N, C-alpha and C positions, 0 to 999 in steps of 0.2 A: 582412168577406168572406173574409179569409184563413183564419179558423177554420172556414169552411164548405166549403173545397175538398175535404177528405177525405170529408166527408159526401156531397158531390155526386158525387165519383168512385165511392164505394161504391154509391150509389143507381143511378148510370148502369150500372155493371157488373152489378148484380143484375137490373135491368130488362132489360138486353140478354140476359143468360143465360136469363131466363124466356121472352122472346120467341123466342130461338133454339130453346128446348125446345118451345114451343107449335107452331112451324112444323115441327119434326122428328117430332112425334107423328102417326101415322096413326090418326085418331080412329075410323075404321071398325073397326079392330082393337084399340082401346083396352081393350075388355072382356076380351079374351083375353090381352092382353100388358101389362095395367096395372102389374104388378110391375116389368117391365122398364123401362117408360117412367118410372115414379116413381123408380126407382133411377137412371135417367139424369139426372133433375132434381137429385137429391141429389148426384150426381157433379159436375154443372156448378156448383152453388152451393158445394160443398166446395172445388173447385179455385179458385173466385173468392175465397173467404175465405183460402185458403192463399196465393194470389198477393198479396192485400192485406197479409198479414203481412210479406211481403218489402218492400213499399212502405213500411210503417210503421216499419221499422228501417233504412231506406236513408239516413236523415239528409238527405233532400232539403230544402234550405233553404226553397224556395217553399211547401212543405207544412208545414214545422215552424214557420215564423214565425206568431205569433198563436195557435198551438195548444199548443205545448210538447212537447218530446221525451219528458218523463216520462209525459204522457198518451198519446203515441203508443206508447210501450213497453207501457203497460198494455193498450191496445186491441190491440196485437200479440199478447199472450197470449190475449185473448178471441177474436180472429179465428182464431188458430191452433187453439185447442180446438174452436171452432165448425166450422171446416173439416174437422178430423180426425173429428169426430162425424158430419158429413154423409157423408164418404167411407166411414166404417164402415157407416152405414145403407145406402149404395149397395151395398156388398159383401154385406151380409146379405140384402138384397132380391134381388140377382141370383143368389145361391146358392139361395134359396128358389124363384125362378122356374125355374132350370135343373133343380132336383130335381123340380119339379112337371111340367115340360114333357118332360124327357128321362130322368128317373130317375137322372141323374148330373150332376156339375158340368161335365164336359167341359173338362179342363185343356188349355190350348194356350199357345204361347210368349208371345203378347201378354197373356194373362191372368197369366202368371208375372211379366212386367214390372210389371204393376200391383200384384201382391202384394208384390214386392220394395220398390216405392216406399211402399206402405202400411205394411209392417213397419218400414221406415226411419223414417217419420213417427211411428209409435207409440213407437219407441225414443227418438228425439230429444225428443218431447213428454214422455215419462216422465222422462228425465234433466233436462229443464228444470224440471219440477214438483218434483223430489225432490233435486236436487244438493246443496242446503244440508243437508238432513236426513241424507243418506248421507255427508256430508263430502267431496264431490267438489270438487277445486280448481276455481276459476273458469276458469282457462286450459283445463283439460280439458273442462269443460262447454262453453266457447265453441267449442272445436275440434270437438266432437261436433255442436254446433248447426249449424256450417257445412256439415255433410253435407246439409242441406236444399237447398242450392244445386245438388247433384247429383241429389237425389231428385225435385225438381220436374220437370226435363226428362224423367225416366223416366215420371212420371205423365202428362205431355203426350203422349209417344209412345203410351202405352196409350190415351189419349183420342182421338187423331187416327184410330186404327184404326177407331173406330165413328162417325166423322163423314164423311158423303159429301162428296166434293170439290164445291165450288161452293155448298153449302148454307150457310144463315146460321150453323148450328152450327159448321161448318168455319171460317168467318171469325171467329166469336167466339173459337175456340181459337187462331186466328192472332193475335188482339188480345191475349189473355192471354200468349202466347209473346213478342209484341213488347214488352209492358210489362215482362215479366221480364227480357228482354234489355236494355231501357233501364236498369233498376235495376242490373243487373250491370255494365254499361258505366259508368254514373254512379259507382258505388262504385270501380271500377278507376281511373277518371280522378282521382277525389278522392284515393285512396291514393297515386297517382303524384305528384300535386301536393304533397301533404303531405310525402312523402319527399324531394322536391326542395328543400324549404324547412325544414330542421330548426332547432330552437332549441338553445341552449347553457345548461346549468345554471351560474349565476354565484354562487349562494349556497345553502347548506343551513343552516337556522337551527332550533334547538330552541326551541319556544314553550312547552312544558310537558313533564311527565314522559314522555308517549307521543305528543306532537303535534309535528310538524315542518313547516316551510315550505320549499318549493323555489321559487327565483326563476329565471326564464328570460329570456334575451336572444335576440331574433330578429326576424323580420318584424313589422311593425306589425299589430296586430289591433284592429279596430273592434268594440267590444262594449259592452253596457250593464252597469252594476253589478248583480251578482246572477246573471249568466249563468254557464254552466259549459262545460267543455271535456273532450275525450277526450285522454288522455296515454299515450304509449308511451315508455318510457325505454330508451336504448341504453347499457348498462353492461357493461364488460368484454367487449365484442364481442357481447353477447346483447341482443336486442330483446324487451321485455316485451309482453304482450298489452295491448290498449287498455282503459283504465279511465277512468270519468267522475269528475271532480272539479270542485267549484265554484271559480271564479276568485276568490281572496281579495283580489287587488289592485284598486285603482280604475282605471278607464280613463285616468285622468290620471297614473298612475304610470309610471316609466321602464321597469320590468320587469313581466312577468306573474308571478303566483305562485299556488300552491295550498298548502293547509294540511291535509294528511291526518292522521287519528288512526290509531294502530296497531290495526286491527280485524281484518284478514284477512291471508292469506299475502303478498299484494303490498304492502300498506301497512306491514307489519312490516319491509319491506326499504327503506323510504323513507330511513331514516337512513344507509343504506349508500351512497346516491348521493353522488357526488363532483363538486366544481366541475370543469367541463370536459366532463362527460358530456353526451350529446346527448339531445334529446327530440323526438318527433314529436307535434305538437299539431293537433287537429282542433277548430275552434271558430269562432264561439261558438254555443251552443245554449241554449234555455230562454227563458221569458217571465217569469221570477220577478224582477221589478225594479220598484221604486217608480216608475220613469220610464214604465212602461206603464199605470199606474193613478194618475191625478192627482185623484181625487175628494175625498179627505179626508185628515185627519191620520194619518200612518203610526204603527202600533203593531207593533213587531217582536217575535216570540216564537220563541226559539231553544232547541233542545235539544242540549246537548253541542257537538259539532263543527259542528252546524247553524248556529253563529254565523258561519261563513265568508261566506255571501252577504251577511249584514248588515254584516260588516266592509267588504266591497267597497262597499256602499251608503253607509255612514257615512264612509268615507275619501273617497268622491266628494263627498258633501255638504260635508265639511270643506274639501277642496281648492277647491271651487267657491264656498265661503262662502254656501251656501244657508241662508236664514233659515227653518228648519223646526222645529216642535215634534215631537220623536220620543221615544217611550217604548219601551224594549227590555227584555223579560223574558228572562232567560237561565237555563234550568234545567240543573242538573248534579247528580251524586251528591255530590260534595264539592269543596272549593276547589282540591284538587290537579289537578282537571281544567280549571281556568280557564287561559286564555291571553289575550294581548293586554291584560292588566290595566293596565299603565302607559299604553298607548296610549289605551285607553278613558277613563282618568282625565283625560288631556290633552284628549281630545275634549270631555269634559263641561265642562272649563274654557273651551274655545274656543267651544263651541256651547251657549249658554244654554238652548236648548230641549230639549237631550238629557238624558234620565234613564235610567240603567242600573240594573236591578233583578236582581241575581243571586239565584237560588233554589236551595237545597241540599236534596236529598231524603234524604240519608243521612249527615248530619253534625250530630249533636245540639248540638255546641258552637258552631255557626255563629251569628254575631251578627245576621245579617240574616234574610231570609225563608226559612222552611223548609217542607218538604212538597212537594206537587205543585201544578201550575198549575191552580187551580180558579177558577171564575167569581168568587167573592167577592174573592179576592186580586187578580185582574185589575182588577175594578171599583173596588177600593180606591185604585188608583193613577191610573186614567184617568177616574174619576167617572162618565162616561157613554160609551156606545158610539155616540152620535150623531156623525155627520160623522167617523168613524174608518175607516181601512183597515187590516185585520189581515193581516200576513204571517207565515207559519208555516213553519219549516224545522227538522227534527230527525228522530229515528228514526220510522219510519212509525207505530208504535203510539202514541207520544207525540203525534205530529201529529194523528192521528185523535181522540185523547182531548181535545185542546185545541179542535179544531173542534167537538166535541160540547158542550164547555163554552160556547163562543161562541154556539152555537145556543140554549142555555138562556138566554142574555142577549138573545135575539131579534135577533142580528146577521144581516143578510141575507147569503145565500151569495155575492151579488155583491160584498160587501165583505170576503170571506175569500179570501186567495190563499195557496196552498201548493204545495210541490214535493215530491211523494212519489215519489222515484226509487228503484225496486226492480228489479234485474236478476234 
């Protein structure tokens, strides 16, 4: 039922919007004013989808549980683009209508308010779609994206101007405004709570050439192995932007930990973190945990630093003495990218059912498996896909390729679990 909450909210708002529009239309004049009325429908639906994108990234736990924040972020992009397209259609139709009816657009203040909001949405959507290609820093992109919280109220002011007081359309716009306010207040309270309960960095450990673990001491956090958190580091008096990282520690460990690889502007500074620095942690999030799916024997497939959620799960299994047969494939370019080697070897000795298969794609002298994770290699170790649960975490392209390989083995999508987290 938890995973259906967002679908029910979306369906309710769309049906409410259509009903409000139907009651707003003067059907006797529809033939002459159809462009205006259709543009109004596009505007209502566009605002609905734009409002829903705020809901999707608000990190509201009762919505995220059972659905997964990675999926919510992907739908956030879809809803944002859909809403923007509908609003653009609204503008095009209303311009055509005014030109046909009056021979000009008839600029007025309330129209300019709507135009400012629209241009702002276009800019933020464009930046969100291209910031990686144009080399824009994550922090800059995020700050530009936050402008949407100012643009949406402008769009609502424009919309209320065309909604007669007391009409269902007016009350629908009030509902959208109230939901937006709830999201803003929820986020503000959440931020305040997180800042009141900071964590302290107690260890900075190098795991491999460009991989570091940070360990945090602070308030108890109830999480499942495999979940992730958002972290802000307070270093030298400067607070970083919020970044998502998988929790690499087990829920049974004394300290929380993350294990980032130096991939971007922020992660390249992880090694500069010092013991005693503070961290603001927002967690836990995600549904990527073997504890959420108990139907079959787990097969873990990791790509690079995608090993971290599996380390959390394996550490938990080891600490809890769980008698499970677990196969883990770990794809890397070369062995210099490996970390946790000694710990995984110890786990294999302690856990008879654990088998770790490193696979190198760019190291000809590697003595083990080489190449990419293809169906025959996977099947060679697990023999059959029957009664297996596949968990995949790695770069999005690699994860999608492995999912396709599993489909070639006729693995049911219900038995494939992945976390494709892309901002």
